[in-house]
C-alpha positions in Angstrom: -28.9 20.8 17.1 -31.8 20.0 14.9 -29.4 20.5 12.0 -27.8 17.0 13.0 -31.0 15.3 14.2 -32.4 12.2 12.5 -31.0 10.3 9.5 -30.6 13.5 7.5 -28.5 15.0 10.3 -26.4 11.8 10.5 -25.7 12.1 6.8 -24.8 15.8 7.1 -22.5 15.2 10.0 -20.8 12.3 8.3 -20.1 14.5 5.2 -18.6 17.2 7.5 -16.4 14.6 9.2 -15.2 13.3 5.8 -14.3 16.8 4.6 -12.6 17.7 7.9 -10.5 14.5 7.7 -9.5 15.3 4.1 -8.7 18.9 5.0 -6.4 17.8 7.9 -4.7 15.3 5.8 -4.2 18.0 3.1 -2.7 20.4 5.6 -0.5 17.9 7.3 0.8 16.0 4.2 0.6 18.2 1.2 1.6 21.4 3.0 3.6 20.9 6.2 5.4 17.5 5.6 5.9 18.3 1.9 7.9 21.4 3.0 9.9 19.8 5.7 10.7 16.3 4.5 13.4 16.0 1.8 13.2 12.5 0.3 16.5 10.7 0.4 18.2 13.3 2.5 18.0 12.7 6.2 20.4 15.5 6.9 18.2 18.1 5.2 15.1 16.8 6.6 16.7 16.8 10.2 17.8 20.4 9.7 14.2 21.5 8.6 12.7 19.7 11.7 15.2 21.3 14.0 14.6 24.8 12.5 10.7 24.3 12.5 9.8 21.9 15.3 6.5 23.7 15.9 5.5 23.1 12.2 6.4 19.4 12.4 4.4 19.0 15.6 1.5 20.8 13.9 1.5 18.0 11.2 1.3 15.5 14.1 -1.8 17.4 15.4 -3.4 17.2 12.0 -2.9 13.5 12.0 -4.8 13.3 15.3 -7.6 15.4 14.0 -7.8 13.4 10.8 -8.0 10.0 12.8 -10.8 11.5 14.9 -12.6 12.8 11.9 -12.3 9.4 10.2 -13.7 7.5 13.2 -16.6 9.8 13.5 -17.5 9.4 9.9 -17.0 5.5 10.2 -19.6 5.3 13.0 -22.0 7.6 11.2 -21.8 5.8 7.9 -22.2 2.5 9.6 -25.4 3.8 11.1 -26.6 5.0 7.7 -25.8 1.8 5.8 -26.4 -0.9 8.3 -30.2 -1.1 7.8 -29.4 -1.8 4.1 -26.7 -4.5 4.5 -25.4 -5.1 8.0 -22.7 -7.7 7.0 -21.1 -5.4 4.5 -21.4 -2.4 6.6 -19.8 -4.2 9.5 -16.9 -5.3 7.2 -16.5 -1.7 5.9 -16.3 -0.3 9.4 -13.8 -3.1 10.5 -11.5 -2.1 7.4 -11.8 1.6 8.3 -10.8 1.0 11.9 -7.8 -1.2 10.9 -6.8 1.5 8.5 -7.1 4.2 11.0 -5.2 2.1 13.6 -2.4 1.7 10.9 -2.3 5.4 10.3 -1.8 5.8 14.1 1.1 3.5 14.0 2.6 5.6 11.1 2.1 8.8 13.3 4.2 7.2 16.1 7.0 6.5 13.7 6.9 10.2 12.6 7.4 11.4 16.2 10.8 9.4 16.2 12.7 12.2 14.4 11.7 14.7 17.1 13.0 12.4 19.8 16.2 11.6 17.9 17.0 15.2 17.3 16.2 16.4 20.8 19.6 16.6 22.5 21.5 15.1 19.6 24.2 13.8 19.4 23.4 11.1 22.0 26.0 8.9 23.6 27.1 6.2 21.1 25.1 7.8 18.2 26.8 10.4 16.1 25.0 12.9 14.0 25.6 11.0 10.9 23.9 8.0 12.4 21.1 10.3 13.6 20.4 11.5 10.2 20.3 8.0 8.8 17.8 7.0 11.6 15.6 10.0 10.8 15.5 9.0 7.2 14.9 5.3 8.0 12.0 6.0 10.4 10.3 8.2 7.8 10.7 5.6 5.2 9.1 3.1 7.6 6.3 5.5 8.1 5.7 5.6 4.3 5.5 1.8 4.2 3.0 1.9 7.1 1.0 4.5 5.2 0.7 2.2 2.2 -0.7 -0.6 4.4 -3.2 1.8 6.0 -4.4 3.2 2.6 -4.8 -0.4 1.3 -7.4 -0.9 4.1 -9.0 2.5 3.6 -9.2 2.0 -0.2 -11.1 -1.3 0.5 -13.3 0.6 2.9 -14.2 3.0 0.2 -14.9 0.2 -2.2 -17.5 -1.3 0.2 -19.0 2.0 1.0 -19.3 2.5 -2.7 -21.0 -1.0 -3.1 -23.5 -0.1 -0.3 -24.2 3.3 -2.0 -24.6 1.7 -5.3 -27.1 -0.9 -3.9 -29.1 1.6 -2.1 -31.8 3.8 -3.6 -30.7 6.6 -1.3 -27.7 7.6 -3.4 -27.1 8.1 -7.2 -25.5 5.0 -8.6 -22.9 7.0 -10.3 -21.7 8.1 -6.9 -21.5 4.6 -5.6 -19.6 3.6 -8.8 -17.1 6.4 -8.4 -16.4 5.3 -4.7 -15.9 1.8 -5.8 -13.6 2.8 -8.7 -11.7 5.3 -6.4 -11.2 2.8 -3.5 -10.2 -0.1 -5.7 -7.6 2.0 -7.6 -6.1 3.4 -4.4 -6.0 -0.1 -2.8 -4.2 -1.6 -5.9 -1.7 1.3 -6.3 -0.8 1.2 -2.6 -0.3 -2.6 -2.8 1.8 -2.1 -5.9 3.9 0.6 -4.0 4.7 -2.2 -1.5 5.6 -4.9 -4.1 7.4 -2.6 -6.7 8.1 0.8 -5.1 10.2 2.1 -8.1 7.3 1.6 -10.4 4.4 2.9 -8.3 5.5 6.4 -7.1 3.5 8.5 -9.7 0.8 5.9 -9.8 0.1 6.3 -6.0 -0.4 10.0 -6.4 -2.7 9.7 -9.2 -4.7 6.9 -7.4 -4.9 9.0 -4.3 -6.3 11.9 -6.3 -9.0 9.7 -7.8 -10.0 8.3 -4.3 -9.9 11.9 -2.8 -12.1 13.3 -5.5 -14.7 10.5 -5.3 -14.7 10.8 -1.5 -15.0 14.6 -1.6 -18.1 14.3 -4.0 -19.6 11.8 -1.7 -19.1 14.0 1.3 -20.6 17.0 -0.5 -23.6 15.0 -1.5 -24.2 13.9 2.1 -24.0 17.4 3.4 -26.2 19.1 0.8 -28.7 16.3 -0.1 -29.6 16.2 3.6 -31.6 19.3 3.0 -34.0 17.2 1.1 -35.9 14.3 2.7 -33.5 11.4 3.1 -35.3 8.4 1.6 -36.1 5.5 4.0 -34.6 2.1 3.6 -36.4 0.1 1.0 -36.8 -3.6 0.3 -34.1 -3.3 -2.3 -31.6 -2.3 0.3 -31.9 -5.5 2.3 
């Protein structure tokens, strides 16, 4: 366990948690749900879920894995950044926890189609209404996801600020995190205000944020092989 001992080990483990969370999200959203959920068609989505319930449940499992990885990364990054700015680090951790909780609420909504389709049609609810409810719950999940990503974008923004101020990290890396987090937060907010104008923008903003976070995670993993600089007076 010496690999994860000390401040260098915390940095390395935080990077692994970040990459693990991004990988889980990619599998659940980009691979599984993208293949099963047909936007605007509750009937086709319901048919896909009924044909491949194991795959849909696997997407739920990846959500849980992503939340656990994000919580682990939040705790470790707080431990790394708190010596250089406790107030900002606490605010960042709080934003992350709120975002993760919102993602959990979205996951509960995504379970609803499984419950609705199990034994359907139900008394008083025909199949047409069931299809509409499936589509409605998934639309609600998307809205909750927007809220969650606003908080997580602000979290990245503050982590980037801490990294930019600290002499432990390249300033370009901190700037990239601030840019990616702010772009994601603004795009997700626009998706709530003007959804018809923001669909493509959300995808592009998410890509920018994911790339910045991935570079940050890789830096944490591989830079930990070198001595990790101790907090300096400039960090406080």
